[in-house]
C-alpha positions as CSV (number, residue, x, y, z in Angstrom):
1,M,0.0,0.0,0.0
2,N,1.4,3.3,-1.0
3,I,1.6,6.4,1.1
4,K,-1.2,8.2,-0.7
5,R,-3.6,5.3,0.1
6,K,-2.4,5.3,3.7
7,F,-3.0,9.0,4.0
8,Q,-6.5,8.4,2.5
9,I,-7.3,5.8,5.1
10,I,-5.6,7.6,8.0
11,Y,-7.1,11.0,7.3
12,I,-10.3,10.6,5.2
13,L,-11.9,7.9,7.4
14,P,-11.5,10.1,10.6
15,L,-12.9,13.0,8.7
16,V,-15.9,10.9,7.7
17,L,-16.4,9.8,11.3
18,A,-15.9,13.4,12.5
19,A,-18.6,14.5,10.0
20,I,-21.0,11.9,11.3
21,L,-20.3,13.1,14.9
22,I,-20.8,16.7,13.9
23,L,-24.2,15.8,12.3
24,I,-25.2,14.0,15.5
25,L,-24.1,17.0,17.5
26,F,-25.9,19.3,15.2
27,S,-29.1,17.2,15.4
28,S,-28.8,17.1,19.2
29,Y,-28.2,20.8,19.2
30,A,-31.3,21.4,17.1
31,T,-33.4,19.3,19.4
32,V,-32.0,21.0,22.5
33,S,-32.6,24.4,20.9
34,E,-36.2,23.5,20.1
35,I,-36.7,22.3,23.7
36,M,-35.0,25.5,25.0
37,K,-37.4,27.4,22.8
38,Q,-40.4,25.6,24.2
39,D,-39.0,26.1,27.6
40,R,-38.7,29.8,27.1
41,L,-42.2,29.8,25.5
42,G,-43.5,28.0,28.6
43,E,-41.9,30.4,30.9
44,A,-43.5,33.3,28.9
45,I,-46.9,31.5,29.1
46,V,-46.4,31.1,32.9
47,R,-45.6,34.8,33.2
48,G,-48.6,35.7,30.9
49,V,-51.0,33.4,32.9
50,F,-49.7,34.7,36.2
51,D,-50.1,38.3,35.0
52,L,-53.6,37.4,33.7
53,N,-54.5,36.0,37.1
54,I,-53.3,39.2,38.8
55,R,-55.4,41.3,36.3
56,T,-58.4,39.0,37.0
57,N,-58.1,39.4,40.8
58,E,-57.7,43.2,40.4
59,Y,-60.7,43.3,38.1
60,I,-62.8,41.3,40.6
61,I,-61.7,43.4,43.5
62,M,-62.7,46.7,41.8
63,M,-66.4,45.7,41.6
64,H,-67.1,48.6,39.2
65,P,-63.9,48.9,37.1
66,S,-63.3,51.3,34.4
67,E,-62.7,50.5,30.7
68,R,-58.9,50.6,31.1
69,P,-58.5,47.5,33.4
70,K,-60.8,45.6,31.0
71,Q,-58.7,46.5,28.0
72,Q,-55.5,45.5,29.9
73,W,-57.0,42.2,30.8
74,L,-58.1,41.6,27.2
75,F,-54.7,42.5,25.9
76,K,-53.0,40.2,28.3
77,Y,-55.5,37.4,27.5
78,D,-54.8,37.8,23.7
79,S,-51.0,37.7,24.2
80,T,-51.4,34.6,26.3
81,S,-53.6,33.0,23.7
82,N,-51.0,33.8,21.0
83,L,-48.3,32.1,23.1
84,L,-50.5,29.0,23.7
85,D,-51.3,28.8,19.9
86,R,-47.5,28.8,19.1
87,M,-46.8,26.0,21.5
88,E,-46.5,22.4,20.1
89,F,-45.4,19.2,21.8
90,E,-44.6,15.6,20.7
91,G,-45.1,14.0,24.1
92,A,-48.7,12.8,24.9
93,E,-48.6,14.1,28.5
94,E,-47.5,17.5,27.3
95,R,-50.1,17.6,24.5
96,T,-53.0,16.6,27.0
97,L,-51.9,19.2,29.5
98,L,-51.7,21.8,26.8
99,M,-55.2,21.0,25.5
100,K,-56.4,21.3,29.1
101,I,-54.8,24.7,29.5
102,R,-56.2,25.9,26.2
103,H,-59.8,24.9,27.2
104,G,-59.3,26.4,30.7
105,H,-58.1,29.6,29.0
106,Q,-61.2,29.7,26.9
107,R,-63.4,29.1,29.9
108,I,-61.7,32.0,31.7
109,R,-62.6,34.2,28.8
110,G,-66.3,33.2,29.1
111,H,-66.3,33.7,32.9
112,F,-64.6,37.1,32.4
113,Q,-67.2,38.1,29.9
114,K,-70.0,37.1,32.2
115,L,-68.4,39.2,34.9
116,V,-68.0,42.1,32.6
117,D,-71.7,41.8,31.6
118,I,-72.7,41.8,35.3
119,Y,-70.6,44.9,36.0
120,E,-71.6,46.8,32.9
121,S,-75.4,45.8,32.4
122,P,-77.1,44.9,35.7
123,E,-80.5,45.8,34.1
124,S,-80.3,42.9,31.7
125,L,-79.4,40.6,34.5
126,Q,-82.4,41.7,36.4
127,Q,-84.6,41.0,33.4
128,M,-83.1,37.5,33.3
129,G,-83.7,37.0,37.0
130,D,-80.0,36.8,37.7
131,I,-79.8,39.7,40.1
132,N,-78.9,37.4,43.0
133,P,-75.5,38.5,44.5
134,A,-74.8,34.8,44.9
135,Y,-74.6,34.5,41.1
136,Q,-72.0,37.3,40.9
137,E,-70.0,35.6,43.6
138,L,-70.3,32.3,41.7
139,V,-69.0,33.9,38.5
140,R,-66.2,35.5,40.3
141,N,-65.3,32.2,42.1
142,Q,-65.4,30.3,38.8
143,L,-63.2,32.9,37.2
144,L,-60.7,32.7,40.1
145,V,-60.8,28.9,40.2
146,E,-60.2,28.6,36.5
147,S,-57.4,31.2,36.7
148,E,-55.7,29.4,39.6
149,T,-56.2,26.1,37.8
150,M,-54.6,27.5,34.7
151,V,-51.7,28.9,36.7
152,S,-51.2,25.5,38.3
153,D,-51.4,23.6,34.9
154,T,-49.2,26.1,33.3
155,A,-46.6,25.7,36.0
156,H,-46.9,21.9,35.7
157,L,-46.4,22.2,31.9
158,T,-43.3,24.3,32.5
159,D,-42.0,21.7,34.9
160,L,-42.6,19.0,32.2
161,I,-40.8,21.1,29.6
162,H,-37.9,21.8,31.9
163,A,-37.6,18.2,32.9
164,S,-37.6,17.2,29.2
165,F,-34.9,19.9,28.6
166,M,-32.8,18.5,31.4
167,K,-33.2,15.0,30.0
168,Y,-32.1,16.0,26.5
169,Y,-29.4,18.2,27.9
170,K,-28.0,15.3,29.9
171,W,-28.1,13.1,26.7
172,V,-26.5,15.8,24.6
173,S,-23.8,16.3,27.2
174,I,-23.1,12.6,27.2
175,I,-23.1,12.7,23.4
176,I,-20.7,15.6,23.4
177,V,-18.4,14.0,25.9
178,C,-18.5,10.7,23.9
179,S,-17.9,12.6,20.7
180,V,-14.9,14.4,22.2
181,L,-13.6,11.1,23.5
182,I,-14.2,9.4,20.1
183,L,-12.4,12.3,18.4
184,L,-9.5,12.0,20.8
185,L,-9.4,8.3,20.2
186,I,-9.5,8.9,16.4
187,L,-6.7,11.5,16.7
188,F,-4.7,9.0,18.8
189,V,-5.3,6.2,16.3
190,V,-4.5,8.6,13.4
191,S,-1.3,9.7,15.2
192,A,-0.3,6.2,16.0
193,L,-0.9,5.0,12.4
194,T,0.9,8.1,11.1
195,R,3.8,7.5,13.4
196,R,4.0,3.8,12.6
197,S,3.4,4.0,8.9
198,I,5.1,7.3,8.0
199,V,6.9,9.1,10.8
200,A,8.7,6.1,12.2
201,P,10.1,5.1,8.8
202,I,11.1,8.7,8.1
203,L,12.8,8.9,11.5
204,R,14.6,5.6,10.8
205,L,15.6,7.0,7.4
206,H,16.8,10.2,9.1
207,Q,18.8,8.3,11.7
208,A,20.3,6.2,9.0
209,T,21.2,9.4,7.1
210,E,23.0,10.8,10.2
211,V,24.8,7.5,10.8
212,I,25.9,7.3,7.2
213,A,26.8,11.0,7.2
214,G,29.0,10.2,10.2
215,G,31.0,7.9,7.9
216,N,29.5,4.5,8.6
217,L,28.6,3.4,5.1
218,D,27.9,-0.2,6.3
219,H,24.7,1.0,8.0
220,R,21.3,0.2,6.4
221,S,17.9,1.8,7.2
222,G,16.1,-1.6,7.2
223,I,12.7,-0.3,6.1
224,E,11.0,-3.3,4.3
225,T,7.6,-1.8,3.5
226,S,6.3,-1.8,-0.1
227,D,5.3,1.9,-0.1
228,E,7.3,4.8,-1.4
229,L,9.2,5.1,1.9
230,G,10.3,1.4,1.5
231,Q,11.3,2.1,-2.1
232,L,13.1,5.3,-1.0
233,S,14.8,3.3,1.8
234,R,16.0,0.6,-0.6
235,A,17.1,3.2,-3.1
236,F,19.0,4.9,-0.2
237,D,20.6,1.6,0.8
238,D,21.6,1.0,-2.8
239,M,23.0,4.6,-3.0
240,T,24.9,4.0,0.2
241,L,26.4,0.8,-1.2
242,K,27.3,2.6,-4.4
243,L,28.7,5.5,-2.3
244,K,30.7,3.0,-0.3
245,N,32.2,1.5,-3.5
246,S,32.7,5.0,-4.8
247,R,34.4,6.0,-1.6
248,I,36.7,3.1,-2.0
249,M,37.4,4.1,-5.6
250,L,37.6,7.7,-4.5
251,K,40.0,6.8,-1.8
252,D,42.2,5.1,-4.3
253,E,41.9,8.1,-6.6
254,I,42.7,10.5,-3.8
255,S,45.7,8.4,-2.9
256,E,46.8,8.4,-6.5
257,H,46.0,12.1,-6.7
258,K,48.0,12.8,-3.6
259,K,50.9,10.8,-5.0
260,A,50.5,12.8,-8.2
261,E,50.4,16.1,-6.2
262,Q,53.5,15.0,-4.3
263,S,55.2,14.1,-7.6
264,L,54.0,17.4,-9.1
265,Q,55.2,19.3,-6.0
266,K,58.5,17.6,-6.3
267,E,58.7,18.4,-10.0
268,K,57.6,22.0,-9.2
269,E,60.3,22.2,-6.6
270,K,62.8,20.7,-9.0
271,L,61.6,23.2,-11.7
272,Q,61.9,26.0,-9.2
273,K,65.5,24.9,-8.4
274,Y,66.2,24.8,-12.1
275,L,64.7,28.3,-12.5
276,D,66.6,29.5,-9.4
277,I,70.0,28.3,-10.8
278,S,69.2,29.8,-14.1
279,A,71.3,32.8,-15.1
280,V,68.3,34.6,-16.6
281,M,65.3,36.3,-14.9
282,V,62.1,34.2,-15.2
283,V,58.7,35.9,-14.6
284,M,55.1,34.6,-15.1
285,L,52.1,37.0,-15.2
286,D,48.4,36.2,-15.0
287,T,45.5,37.9,-16.7
288,D,45.3,40.5,-13.8
289,Q,48.9,41.7,-14.5
290,K,50.0,40.0,-11.2
291,V,53.2,38.0,-10.7
292,S,52.4,34.3,-10.2
293,L,56.0,33.0,-10.5
294,I,59.5,34.4,-10.3
295,N,62.9,32.8,-9.9
296,K,65.9,33.7,-7.6
297,K,67.7,35.6,-10.4
298,G,64.6,37.8,-10.8
299,C,64.5,38.5,-7.0
300,D,68.2,39.3,-7.1
301,I,67.8,41.7,-9.9
302,L,64.8,43.5,-8.4
303,G,66.1,43.4,-4.9
304,F,63.0,41.9,-3.3
305,D,62.1,38.6,-1.7
306,A,59.8,36.2,-3.7
307,E,57.0,36.7,-1.1
308,E,57.1,40.4,-1.7
309,I,56.8,40.0,-5.5
310,I,54.3,37.1,-5.8
311,G,50.8,38.5,-6.2
312,S,52.0,42.1,-6.8
313,N,51.0,44.0,-9.9
314,W,54.1,43.8,-12.2
315,F,53.5,47.1,-14.1
316,D,52.6,49.2,-11.0
317,N,55.5,48.1,-8.9
318,F,58.4,47.0,-11.1
319,L,58.3,49.3,-14.2
320,P,59.4,52.9,-14.3
321,E,56.3,55.2,-14.1
322,R,56.9,56.7,-17.6
323,L,56.5,53.2,-19.2
324,R,53.6,51.8,-17.2
325,D,50.6,53.1,-19.2
326,E,52.0,52.2,-22.6
327,V,53.1,48.7,-21.5
328,K,49.7,48.0,-19.8
329,I,47.9,48.9,-23.0
330,V,50.0,46.4,-25.0
331,F,49.6,43.7,-22.3
332,N,45.8,44.1,-22.3
333,K,45.6,43.9,-26.1
334,L,47.8,40.7,-25.9
335,M,45.5,39.1,-23.3
336,A,42.4,40.1,-25.4
337,G,44.0,38.4,-28.5
338,K,44.1,41.6,-30.4
339,I,47.8,41.4,-31.0
340,E,50.4,38.5,-31.3
341,S,53.0,37.9,-28.7
342,V,56.4,39.5,-29.3
343,E,59.2,37.0,-28.8
344,Y,61.9,39.5,-28.1
345,Y,61.9,43.0,-26.8
346,E,63.8,45.2,-24.3
347,N,62.6,47.4,-21.6
348,K,63.6,48.6,-18.2
349,V,62.6,47.4,-14.7
350,L,62.6,49.3,-11.5
351,T,64.6,47.8,-8.6
352,K,64.0,48.2,-4.8
353,N,66.6,50.9,-4.5
354,G,65.1,52.9,-7.5
355,E,67.7,51.9,-10.0
356,E,66.6,51.1,-13.6
357,R,68.0,48.0,-15.2
358,L,67.7,47.2,-18.9
359,I,66.3,43.7,-19.5
360,A,66.2,41.7,-22.8
361,W,63.0,39.7,-22.7
362,Y,62.2,36.4,-24.5
363,N,58.5,35.8,-24.2
364,T,55.9,33.1,-24.7
365,V,52.2,32.7,-23.7
366,F,50.1,29.9,-22.2
367,R,46.6,29.2,-23.5
368,D,43.6,27.2,-22.2
369,K,41.6,24.6,-24.2
370,E,39.6,27.4,-25.8
371,G,42.7,29.1,-27.0
372,N,42.5,32.0,-24.6
373,I,45.7,33.4,-23.1
374,T,45.9,32.6,-19.4
375,N,49.6,33.5,-18.6
376,T,52.6,35.1,-20.1
377,L,56.1,33.7,-19.4
378,G,59.2,35.9,-19.9
379,A,62.9,35.0,-19.6
380,G,64.9,38.2,-19.2
381,V,68.6,38.8,-19.3
382,D,70.0,41.9,-17.5
383,I,71.9,43.6,-20.3
384,T,72.5,46.9,-18.5
385,D,76.2,46.3,-17.9
386,S,76.8,44.8,-21.4
387,R,74.8,47.6,-23.0
388,N,76.9,50.2,-21.2
389,A,80.1,48.3,-22.1
390,E,78.8,48.1,-25.7
391,M,78.3,51.8,-25.8
392,Q,81.8,52.3,-24.3
393,I,83.2,49.9,-26.9
394,K,81.4,51.7,-29.7
395,A,82.7,55.0,-28.5
396,S,86.2,53.5,-28.3
397,L,85.9,52.0,-31.7
398,K,84.7,55.3,-33.1
399,E,87.7,56.9,-31.6
400,K,90.0,54.2,-33.0
401,E,88.4,54.3,-36.4
402,M,89.0,58.0,-36.5
403,L,92.6,57.3,-35.5
404,L,93.0,54.5,-38.0
405,Q,91.5,56.8,-40.7
406,E,94.1,59.4,-39.8
407,I,96.8,56.7,-40.0
408,H,95.7,55.6,-43.4
409,H,95.5,59.2,-44.5
410,R,99.0,59.9,-43.3
411,V,100.4,56.6,-44.8
412,K,98.8,57.5,-48.1
413,N,100.3,61.0,-47.8
414,N,103.7,59.6,-47.0
415,M,103.6,57.2,-49.9
416,T,102.5,60.0,-52.1
417,V,105.5,62.0,-51.0
418,I,107.7,59.0,-51.7
419,H,106.1,58.6,-55.1
420,S,106.6,62.3,-55.8
421,M,110.3,62.1,-54.7
422,L,110.9,59.1,-56.9
423,E,109.2,60.8,-59.7
424,L,111.4,63.9,-59.3
425,Q,114.5,61.7,-58.9
426,S,113.7,59.8,-62.1
427,G,113.7,63.0,-64.0
428,Y,117.5,63.3,-63.5
429,I,118.2,59.7,-64.6
430,K,119.2,59.2,-68.2
431,D,119.7,55.5,-68.2
432,I,116.4,53.9,-69.4
433,R,116.9,50.7,-67.3
434,Y,117.2,52.6,-64.1
435,K,114.4,54.9,-65.1
436,D,112.1,51.8,-65.6
437,M,113.1,50.5,-62.2
438,F,112.1,53.9,-60.7
439,R,108.8,53.7,-62.6
440,E,108.1,50.2,-61.3
441,S,108.8,51.2,-57.8
442,M,106.5,54.2,-58.2
443,A,103.7,52.0,-59.5
444,R,104.1,49.7,-56.5
445,I,104.0,52.6,-54.1
446,K,101.0,54.1,-55.8
447,S,99.1,50.8,-55.7
448,M,99.6,50.6,-51.9
449,A,98.8,54.3,-51.5
450,L,95.6,53.8,-53.4
451,I,94.5,51.1,-50.9
452,H,95.1,53.4,-48.0
453,E,93.2,56.1,-49.7
454,K,90.3,53.7,-50.3
455,L,90.4,52.7,-46.6
456,Y,90.5,56.3,-45.5
457,R,87.4,57.1,-47.5
458,S,85.6,53.8,-46.6
459,K,83.2,53.4,-43.7
460,D,84.6,50.0,-43.1
461,L,88.3,50.2,-42.1
462,A,88.8,46.5,-42.0
463,S,88.0,45.8,-45.7
464,I,87.6,47.6,-49.0
465,N,85.6,47.2,-52.2
466,F,88.4,45.4,-54.1
467,S,86.4,45.6,-57.4
468,E,86.4,49.4,-57.3
469,Y,90.0,49.5,-56.2
470,I,91.4,47.2,-58.9
471,S,89.4,49.1,-61.6
472,D,90.9,52.4,-60.6
473,M,94.4,51.0,-60.2
474,T,94.5,49.3,-63.7
475,D,93.3,52.5,-65.3
476,D,96.1,54.5,-63.6
477,I,98.8,51.9,-64.6
478,Y,97.5,51.7,-68.2
479,I,97.6,55.5,-68.5
480,S,101.0,55.7,-66.8
481,Y,102.7,53.7,-69.7
482,G,101.4,56.0,-72.3
483,L,100.5,53.3,-74.9
484,N,98.4,54.0,-77.9
485,S,94.9,53.0,-76.8
486,G,94.0,52.3,-80.3
487,K,96.6,49.5,-80.5
488,V,96.6,48.0,-77.0
489,R,93.2,47.8,-75.4
490,L,92.4,47.2,-71.7
491,K,89.4,45.0,-71.0
492,K,88.0,44.5,-67.4
493,H,85.6,41.8,-66.2
494,I,85.3,42.7,-62.5
495,D,82.6,41.4,-60.1
496,Q,81.7,43.1,-56.8
497,I,84.0,41.5,-54.2
498,T,85.1,42.9,-50.8
499,L,88.5,41.9,-49.4
500,G,90.3,42.5,-46.1
501,I,93.2,44.8,-46.0
502,D,95.7,41.9,-45.4
503,T,94.5,40.4,-48.7
504,A,93.8,43.5,-50.7
505,I,97.4,44.9,-50.5
506,P,99.1,41.7,-51.8
507,C,96.5,41.3,-54.5
508,G,96.9,45.0,-55.5
509,L,100.7,44.5,-55.8
510,I,100.1,41.2,-57.8
511,V,97.8,43.0,-60.3
512,N,100.3,45.9,-60.5
513,E,103.2,43.5,-61.4
514,L,101.2,41.4,-63.9
515,L,99.7,44.4,-65.7
516,S,103.0,46.2,-65.8
517,N,104.7,43.1,-67.3
518,S,102.0,42.8,-70.0
519,L,102.3,46.5,-70.8
520,K,106.1,46.3,-71.0
521,Y,106.7,43.0,-72.8
522,A,103.6,41.7,-74.5
523,F,103.4,44.1,-77.4
524,P,106.8,45.1,-78.7
525,E,107.4,47.5,-81.7
526,G,103.8,48.9,-81.9
527,M,102.1,45.5,-82.0
528,E,98.3,45.5,-81.5
529,G,96.4,43.5,-79.0
530,E,94.4,43.5,-75.7
531,I,95.0,43.0,-72.0
532,T,92.3,41.4,-69.9
533,V,91.8,41.8,-66.1
534,A,89.1,39.7,-64.5
535,L,87.9,39.2,-60.9
536,C,85.1,36.8,-59.8
537,M,84.0,34.0,-57.4
538,N,84.3,30.5,-58.8
539,D,82.1,27.5,-58.0
540,K,84.4,26.6,-55.1
541,E,83.7,29.9,-53.4
542,E,87.2,31.0,-54.2
543,V,88.3,34.4,-55.4
544,E,89.7,34.0,-58.9
545,L,92.0,36.8,-60.2
546,T,93.1,36.7,-63.9
547,V,95.5,38.9,-65.8
548,G,96.3,38.0,-69.4
549,D,97.2,39.3,-72.8
550,N,97.3,38.0,-76.4
551,G,100.8,39.4,-77.0
552,V,104.1,37.6,-77.8
553,G,103.9,35.5,-74.6
554,M,106.7,34.3,-72.4
555,P,109.6,32.3,-73.7
556,E,109.1,28.6,-73.6
557,E,112.3,28.0,-71.5
558,L,111.2,30.6,-68.8
559,D,110.1,29.1,-65.5
560,Y,108.0,31.8,-63.8
561,G,108.4,30.0,-60.5
562,K,112.2,30.1,-60.5
563,T,113.0,33.2,-62.4
564,G,115.4,35.7,-61.1
565,S,113.2,38.6,-62.1
566,L,112.2,40.8,-59.2
567,G,108.6,41.2,-60.5
568,L,107.9,37.5,-60.9
569,S,109.7,36.7,-57.6
570,L,107.5,39.3,-55.9
571,I,104.4,37.8,-57.5
572,N,105.2,34.3,-56.2
573,A,105.9,35.6,-52.7
574,L,102.7,37.5,-52.6
575,V,100.6,34.5,-53.8
576,K,102.2,32.4,-51.1
577,Q,101.3,35.2,-48.6
578,I,97.6,35.0,-49.4
579,Q,97.8,31.2,-49.5
580,G,96.7,31.1,-53.1
581,K,97.5,29.0,-56.2
582,I,98.9,30.3,-59.4
583,E,98.4,28.9,-62.9
584,L,100.1,30.0,-66.2
585,D,98.5,29.5,-69.6
586,K,100.7,30.2,-72.6
587,E,98.3,29.0,-75.4
588,K,97.3,32.4,-76.6
589,G,99.8,34.9,-75.3
590,T,100.2,34.9,-71.5
591,E,97.4,34.4,-68.9
592,I,98.1,34.1,-65.2
593,R,95.2,32.9,-63.0
594,I,95.4,33.1,-59.2
595,R,92.8,31.4,-56.9
596,F,92.6,32.0,-53.1
597,R,90.1,32.0,-50.2
598,R,88.6,35.2,-49.1
599,R,89.6,36.2,-45.5
């Protein structure tokens, strides 16, 4: 039986019984009310009959009354008649007595009328022969007797009504007491049934809940009824069993979770140690611009303890005030995904003592599953000292560059002076052989002076544009020999190549010697031809320098590697200086090719 049916039985049946009792009480109340009404009516009749008796006695005593007492008596009589007409009884004794009273009441009216007639019309009585005083006395006595009899009967009727009322009142009182007792019994039964069928199982279920809440998952409620509470109890017991199994599983999971947390904590501590021994500053910021992680290096640079930094706003506490607003705007845009993270940038941080340190930052971001940025991680290197040193080095280099430029300028000027002195001296030499020697020396000096001039004018003092240098130098040498340009032509195939000064000077001297030899010996007695100067990078990433002509060429018996000529000896020495290789091709005139690595 379910709880709804139990409630119907427990509460609806008592309600039906209570309704029946209420109907009984209502019926009893109606009967008692009717009896009380009759009782009040009887009392009113008694008062009316008693008043009528008094009026009768008064009227008899007056002998010759006026009209007013008569009218008062008649009024009282009519009111008493109305009361008697309204009275009804179910009991035989009461009905008989009521009929007697009504008849007596009517007789009183007749006797009273006779007495009125005697008082008001004695002549008529005389005509009838009823003038005997004894007759008047008889009428008066009859009226008094009837009146007294009516008073007595009325009092007896009132006693009967009152006795009937008391009888019914007693029974109604008994009924009320019994009804109250029955209602109390019904309430007790309802309470007992409710407690047994509903409250007790709920209390047992509540107690079981408290026991289980205390941690005893082996406890069971033990409610075996087939109603909803029984079903709830069994479901609760099943839930407790599942909870017990879940707690065992959860206990294992918690144990594993604790182990994982311990392992994670160890890894975190290990990571913190790694971060602390790192030579760079590591800082992690959350979305609220607050520091969530910092290593020892970062604390050392800022001059604060980690506890003072963790949870603080990075921008408000550790950046110079002039940079805060700008950097905050960039950070907020980054967190909102409006801009991409910058992997490298430099900015200054503010230390505890108010010093500004320049940090080179390498940044990355962390994202959640939805791709939103949750943290930024920056690794920063304090480059304040290195940047200051760099600025000092740059200033020193600038100073040295100016000094080196001045040196190149002075070397070039000195070589120009030497060149001019040799040129003046050669003007006094008549021997052609010695004059040529002077000219060769002047050409060598000029080639070296030209390099220093290029370096002096160049922004890079360590290397020069060799292509530009060799082009200018070959033109100067070609012009210095005064050959007919229509017969001996100079062709240049020069790529853009830059060489260091240690390589450029030997190469310039090599080109000077080779070009001078071609101009002096390749085209005797006005012979026509061309001289080629080429500079390029070959497939082996080597610099390839070629000077050749289509003139008479070198004698077959000449070994350029073992010749006693100063020029060729100088060429071999210079090639060896730049760690190059030299090749000679005599197929069409003379062509010398030199290959070397650029340094």
